[in-house]
C-alpha positions as CSV (number, residue, x, y, z in Angstrom):
1,M,-14.7,23.8,19.5
2,E,-15.6,27.2,21.0
3,L,-17.0,29.8,18.6
4,S,-18.0,32.5,21.1
5,F,-15.7,35.3,22.3
6,T,-14.7,35.9,25.9
7,S,-15.3,39.2,27.7
8,K,-11.6,40.0,27.1
9,D,-12.0,39.5,23.4
10,L,-15.0,41.8,23.4
11,E,-13.1,44.5,25.2
12,F,-10.4,44.1,22.6
13,R,-13.0,44.5,19.9
14,D,-14.1,47.8,21.5
15,E,-10.5,49.0,21.6
16,V,-10.1,48.3,17.8
17,R,-13.3,50.2,17.1
18,D,-12.1,53.1,19.2
19,F,-8.9,53.2,17.2
20,L,-10.8,53.2,13.9
21,A,-13.1,55.9,15.1
22,N,-10.4,58.2,16.4
23,E,-7.0,57.3,14.8
24,Y,-7.8,56.0,11.3
25,P,-6.5,58.7,9.0
26,S,-9.5,60.8,7.8
27,H,-8.1,61.6,4.4
28,I,-7.8,57.9,3.6
29,K,-11.3,57.2,4.8
30,E,-12.7,60.0,2.7
31,K,-10.9,58.8,-0.4
32,L,-12.2,55.3,-0.1
33,E,-15.8,56.4,0.6
34,K,-15.6,58.4,-2.7
35,G,-14.2,55.4,-4.5
36,D,-10.9,57.3,-5.2
37,M,-7.6,55.5,-5.7
38,L,-5.1,55.7,-2.8
39,S,-1.6,57.0,-3.5
40,K,1.6,55.4,-2.3
41,Q,1.8,58.0,0.4
42,D,-1.8,57.2,1.5
43,L,-0.9,53.6,1.9
44,I,2.2,54.5,3.9
45,D,0.1,56.8,6.1
46,W,-2.3,54.0,6.8
47,H,0.4,51.5,7.7
48,K,2.2,54.1,9.9
49,S,-1.0,54.8,11.9
50,V,-1.3,51.1,12.7
51,S,2.4,50.9,13.4
52,N,2.3,53.9,15.8
53,K,-0.4,52.1,17.7
54,G,1.9,49.1,18.1
55,W,-0.3,46.8,16.0
56,M,1.6,46.3,12.8
57,G,2.9,43.0,14.1
58,Y,-0.6,41.8,14.7
59,N,0.3,38.2,13.6
60,W,3.7,38.1,15.2
61,P,4.9,36.7,18.5
62,K,6.0,39.2,21.2
63,E,9.6,38.0,21.1
64,Y,10.0,39.5,17.7
65,G,8.2,42.8,18.4
66,G,4.7,41.6,17.6
67,T,1.5,41.8,19.6
68,G,1.4,38.2,20.7
69,W,-2.4,38.3,20.1
70,S,-4.4,35.1,20.2
71,P,-5.9,33.8,16.9
72,A,-9.3,35.1,18.2
73,Q,-7.9,38.6,18.6
74,I,-6.3,38.5,15.1
75,Y,-9.6,37.5,13.7
76,I,-11.4,40.3,15.5
77,F,-8.8,42.8,14.4
78,Q,-9.0,41.8,10.7
79,N,-12.8,41.5,10.8
80,E,-13.2,45.0,12.3
81,L,-10.8,46.6,9.7
82,G,-12.8,44.9,6.9
83,L,-16.1,46.0,8.3
84,A,-14.8,49.6,8.6
85,G,-13.7,49.5,4.9
86,C,-10.0,50.0,5.7
87,P,-7.4,49.4,3.0
88,P,-6.0,45.9,3.2
89,F,-2.4,45.7,4.6
90,I,0.4,45.4,2.0
91,P,1.0,41.7,3.0
92,F,4.5,41.2,1.6
93,G,6.4,42.4,4.7
94,V,4.3,41.8,7.8
95,S,2.4,38.7,6.6
96,M,4.8,37.0,4.3
97,V,8.5,37.6,4.5
98,G,8.4,38.7,8.2
99,P,7.3,35.3,9.5
100,V,9.8,33.6,7.2
101,I,12.6,35.7,8.6
102,Y,11.8,35.2,12.3
103,S,11.1,31.5,11.7
104,F,14.1,30.6,9.5
105,G,16.5,33.6,9.5
106,N,19.5,34.1,11.7
107,E,19.8,36.6,14.5
108,E,21.5,39.2,12.3
109,Q,18.8,39.0,9.7
110,K,16.1,39.4,12.4
111,Q,17.7,42.5,13.9
112,R,18.3,43.9,10.4
113,F,14.9,43.5,8.8
114,L,12.2,42.9,11.3
115,P,12.1,46.4,13.0
116,D,11.7,48.1,9.6
117,I,8.9,45.8,8.7
118,L,7.1,46.6,11.9
119,N,7.6,50.4,11.4
120,F,6.7,50.1,7.7
121,N,10.0,51.7,6.8
122,T,10.6,49.1,4.1
123,W,8.1,48.3,1.3
124,W,8.5,44.6,0.2
125,C,7.3,42.8,-2.9
126,Q,7.2,39.1,-3.8
127,G,9.4,37.4,-6.4
128,Y,7.7,34.0,-6.9
129,S,5.9,33.7,-10.3
130,E,7.8,33.7,-13.5
131,P,6.9,33.6,-17.2
132,G,5.9,29.9,-17.5
133,S,6.1,29.3,-13.7
134,G,3.0,30.3,-12.0
135,S,0.9,27.5,-10.3
136,D,3.8,25.1,-11.1
137,L,6.1,27.3,-9.0
138,A,8.8,24.7,-8.6
139,S,9.6,25.0,-12.3
140,L,11.1,28.4,-11.8
141,K,14.3,29.2,-13.7
142,T,15.7,32.4,-12.2
143,K,19.2,31.4,-11.4
144,A,21.5,32.4,-8.6
145,E,25.2,31.4,-8.9
146,L,27.5,31.6,-6.0
147,V,30.8,33.4,-6.7
148,N,33.7,34.6,-4.7
149,E,35.1,38.1,-5.3
150,N,38.2,39.1,-3.3
151,G,37.3,36.8,-0.5
152,K,33.7,37.9,-0.3
153,E,30.8,35.6,-1.5
154,Y,27.9,36.8,-3.6
155,Y,25.1,35.3,-5.6
156,I,24.8,36.5,-9.2
157,V,21.1,36.5,-10.1
158,N,19.7,36.3,-13.6
159,G,16.1,35.7,-14.7
160,A,12.7,37.3,-14.5
161,K,9.7,37.5,-12.2
162,T,6.2,38.5,-13.3
163,W,2.9,39.6,-11.8
164,T,5.0,41.3,-9.1
165,T,2.4,43.3,-7.2
166,L,3.4,47.0,-6.4
167,A,7.1,46.3,-7.3
168,Q,7.1,49.9,-8.7
169,H,7.0,51.1,-5.0
170,A,9.1,48.4,-3.4
171,D,12.4,48.8,-1.6
172,W,13.2,45.1,-1.3
173,I,12.0,41.9,-2.9
174,F,12.1,38.4,-1.5
175,C,12.8,35.9,-4.3
176,L,12.8,32.2,-4.9
177,V,15.9,31.4,-7.0
178,R,17.4,28.2,-8.4
179,T,20.9,27.5,-6.9
180,D,21.0,23.8,-8.1
181,S,19.5,22.1,-11.1
182,S,20.8,18.6,-10.5
183,G,17.9,17.1,-8.5
184,K,14.1,17.2,-8.3
185,K,12.6,20.5,-9.3
186,Q,11.5,21.2,-5.7
187,E,15.1,20.8,-4.6
188,G,17.8,23.3,-5.3
189,I,15.6,26.3,-4.7
190,S,16.8,29.0,-2.3
191,F,15.2,32.1,-0.7
192,L,17.0,35.4,-1.2
193,L,16.3,38.9,0.0
194,I,17.3,41.5,-2.7
195,D,17.6,45.3,-2.5
196,M,15.6,46.7,-5.4
197,K,18.1,49.5,-5.8
198,T,20.8,46.9,-6.8
199,P,22.2,47.5,-10.3
200,G,20.8,45.2,-12.9
201,I,17.2,45.2,-11.7
202,E,14.6,46.6,-14.1
203,V,10.8,46.9,-13.3
204,K,8.4,47.1,-16.2
205,P,4.7,47.7,-15.7
206,I,1.9,45.3,-16.7
207,I,-1.4,47.2,-17.2
208,T,-4.3,44.9,-16.3
209,I,-7.7,44.6,-17.9
210,D,-9.2,47.3,-15.6
211,G,-6.6,49.8,-16.8
212,D,-4.6,49.8,-13.5
213,H,-0.9,49.6,-12.9
214,E,-0.8,47.2,-10.0
215,V,1.5,44.4,-11.2
216,N,4.9,44.3,-13.0
217,S,7.6,42.3,-14.6
218,V,10.9,42.4,-12.8
219,F,14.1,41.5,-14.7
220,F,17.5,40.5,-13.1
221,S,20.7,40.9,-15.1
222,D,23.8,39.9,-13.2
223,V,22.4,41.2,-10.0
224,K,24.9,40.9,-7.2
225,V,23.4,39.8,-3.9
226,P,25.5,39.3,-0.7
227,V,25.5,35.8,0.6
228,E,24.3,37.0,4.0
229,N,20.9,37.8,2.3
230,L,20.2,34.0,2.0
231,I,17.5,32.9,4.3
232,G,18.1,29.6,6.1
233,E,19.9,26.9,4.1
234,E,20.7,26.9,0.5
235,G,18.4,24.6,-1.4
236,K,15.7,24.7,1.3
237,G,13.7,27.6,-0.2
238,W,10.8,25.3,-1.2
239,T,10.2,24.5,2.4
240,Y,10.1,28.2,3.3
241,A,7.9,29.0,0.3
242,K,5.3,26.5,1.4
243,F,5.3,27.9,4.9
244,L,4.8,31.4,3.5
245,L,2.0,30.4,1.2
246,A,0.0,28.7,4.0
247,H,0.0,32.0,5.9
248,E,-0.8,34.0,2.8
249,R,-3.8,31.8,1.9
250,F,-5.2,32.0,5.4
251,G,-5.5,35.8,5.1
252,I,-6.9,35.9,1.5
253,A,-10.5,35.0,2.6
254,S,-11.1,38.7,3.7
255,V,-14.3,37.8,5.5
256,G,-14.7,41.2,7.1
257,A,-14.4,43.1,3.8
258,S,-16.8,40.7,2.1
259,K,-19.4,41.3,4.9
260,R,-19.1,45.0,4.5
261,Q,-19.6,44.7,0.7
262,L,-22.5,42.4,1.2
263,L,-24.3,44.9,3.5
264,R,-23.9,47.6,0.8
265,L,-25.1,45.2,-1.9
266,K,-28.2,44.4,0.1
267,E,-29.0,48.1,0.5
268,I,-28.8,48.5,-3.2
269,V,-30.8,45.4,-4.2
270,N,-33.5,46.2,-1.6
271,D,-34.3,49.3,-3.7
272,L,-34.6,47.3,-6.9
273,D,-37.6,45.2,-8.0
274,D,-35.6,42.1,-9.0
275,E,-36.6,38.9,-7.4
276,S,-33.9,36.9,-9.1
277,L,-31.2,39.2,-8.0
278,T,-32.6,39.2,-4.4
279,D,-32.4,35.4,-4.4
280,K,-28.7,35.5,-5.5
281,V,-27.8,37.9,-2.8
282,S,-29.6,35.8,-0.2
283,Q,-27.6,32.7,-1.3
284,L,-24.4,34.7,-1.2
285,E,-25.2,35.8,2.4
286,I,-25.6,32.2,3.4
287,D,-22.2,31.4,1.8
288,V,-20.5,34.3,3.6
289,M,-21.9,33.0,6.9
290,A,-20.6,29.5,6.1
291,L,-17.2,31.0,5.2
292,E,-17.0,32.9,8.5
293,F,-17.8,29.8,10.6
294,T,-15.2,27.8,8.6
295,E,-12.6,30.5,9.5
296,L,-13.7,30.4,13.1
297,R,-13.3,26.6,13.3
298,L,-9.8,27.0,12.0
299,L,-9.1,29.7,14.5
300,S,-10.3,27.3,17.2
301,E,-7.8,24.8,16.1
302,L,-5.1,27.4,16.0
303,E,-6.0,28.3,19.6
304,G,-5.0,24.7,20.5
305,G,-1.5,25.2,18.9
306,G,-2.2,24.1,15.3
307,N,-0.9,25.7,12.2
308,P,-2.8,26.8,9.0
309,G,-2.1,23.9,6.7
310,A,-4.2,22.5,3.9
311,E,-7.3,23.8,5.6
312,S,-6.3,27.3,4.6
313,S,-6.8,26.2,1.0
314,I,-10.5,25.8,1.7
315,L,-10.7,29.4,3.0
316,K,-8.7,30.6,-0.1
317,I,-11.1,28.9,-2.5
318,K,-14.4,29.9,-1.0
319,G,-13.2,33.4,0.1
320,T,-12.0,34.4,-3.4
321,E,-15.0,32.9,-5.1
322,I,-17.3,35.0,-2.8
323,Q,-15.3,38.1,-3.6
324,Q,-15.8,37.5,-7.3
325,R,-19.5,36.8,-6.9
326,L,-19.9,40.1,-4.9
327,T,-18.4,42.1,-7.7
328,Q,-20.5,40.3,-10.3
329,L,-23.7,41.0,-8.4
330,F,-22.8,44.7,-8.1
331,V,-22.5,44.8,-11.9
332,E,-25.9,43.0,-12.2
333,A,-27.4,45.6,-9.8
334,A,-25.9,48.5,-11.8
335,G,-27.3,47.2,-15.1
336,E,-26.6,49.4,-18.1
337,F,-24.9,52.0,-15.8
338,A,-22.0,49.6,-15.2
339,V,-20.9,49.7,-18.8
340,P,-18.4,52.5,-19.7
341,Y,-19.4,54.7,-22.6
342,G,-17.5,53.4,-25.6
343,G,-17.3,56.8,-27.3
344,P,-14.3,58.6,-28.7
345,E,-12.1,58.1,-25.6
346,G,-12.5,54.4,-26.0
347,F,-13.0,51.5,-23.6
348,M,-13.0,52.3,-19.8
349,S,-13.7,56.0,-20.7
350,N,-14.5,58.3,-17.8
351,V,-17.6,59.3,-19.8
352,K,-20.4,57.3,-18.3
353,P,-24.2,57.2,-18.3
354,N,-25.8,59.2,-15.5
355,G,-26.3,56.4,-13.0
356,P,-26.1,56.2,-9.2
357,E,-22.7,57.0,-7.7
358,Y,-22.0,53.4,-6.7
359,T,-22.0,52.3,-10.4
360,N,-19.0,54.3,-11.3
361,E,-16.5,51.7,-10.2
362,V,-18.4,48.4,-10.3
363,L,-17.0,47.2,-13.7
364,S,-13.3,48.1,-12.9
365,K,-13.6,46.2,-9.5
366,Y,-15.3,43.3,-11.3
367,L,-12.4,43.1,-13.8
368,N,-9.7,43.6,-11.1
369,M,-11.1,40.8,-8.9
370,R,-10.7,38.2,-11.7
371,K,-7.2,37.7,-10.3
372,V,-8.1,36.6,-6.8
373,T,-8.8,32.9,-7.7
374,I,-5.3,32.8,-9.2
375,Y,-2.9,34.5,-6.9
376,G,-1.6,32.8,-3.8
377,G,-1.8,29.5,-5.8
378,S,-4.7,29.0,-8.2
379,N,-7.9,27.5,-6.9
380,E,-7.4,24.5,-9.0
381,I,-4.1,23.9,-7.2
382,Q,-5.8,24.4,-3.9
383,K,-8.3,21.7,-4.7
384,N,-5.3,19.3,-5.4
385,I,-3.9,20.2,-1.9
386,I,-7.2,19.5,-0.2
387,S,-7.5,16.2,-2.1
388,K,-4.1,15.1,-1.0
389,Y,-3.7,16.4,2.5
390,V,-7.3,16.6,3.8
391,L,-9.2,13.9,2.0
392,G,-6.2,11.6,1.6
393,V,-6.8,10.8,-2.0
């Protein structure tokens, strides 16, 4: 196992840093440094800047328009973006449905969808979880019935998806739907691409505990989907879903972003006379280093032609736990200044005690990050995967 980087890798790192210094949109950087929310257009501008550089397909093979980078280069790219405080990529296109399309889709689907994903002309969202079908995803009930109208085949989709991130902005949604209920629950699931402008789709917001509109419920009422929007074979959607989730979990660890937050936390805690808090930060720093080396070991395996399998569950568990611990320690460091003033305007009021600037957002970030141990498959489910496929028990 080789954990050091080659001279070529280091040259690439310098190229990424040059891009971030000169081509990273300044208005986005300024907003993030102030702790301001990014608009939909800000996120589009960020993705377009990466796309214009030719780097949007950072995790794709060259034959489909990607960079063809090595796992080490992908790690360096993601690490540098995290250290620079860049917004995370909207993953649903480039990191999720894109690899499914180029791995299992037909040539027409590849030509139709992949260029728009690389150019960020299409905003995708994910239709997996349902009311009552979250971690037990195979119990999903959204139904797609194949019908023939005047010689043309369609799926008629009825059901609901929930916790659908940024569906209010999305142009397309990729969905797991049930096309057959006669066998095991993992069978009879298909993978459909659905235009969000199709009649019969309704998006309703879910306001989360931090007061933000990030997730939604999506309802399908007799939604007509052309049969050519089926990916791969009917009934094989569970296979494609597992492929997608392995790639999703690999990217959730966000080591670079955690390292940046840790550096900021250390600066804050160094100015406080709190031995207990200092000890907690030191332990967290050790865990971040261990997580980074774990990711590098997996990258070393990928260099040898492996795939992110059950090992990605380890990264998902530890990465998300570290992200939550970071936000908790920021709240502890902020003390009474973390608590919104519960005056006439109510909970999460903009009226706050006069604390340091960093304290303004620590509670909302803490509340928002409660989700990370759940999405991408809850950490409890990840432990079952590790037990079965890594430990063999």
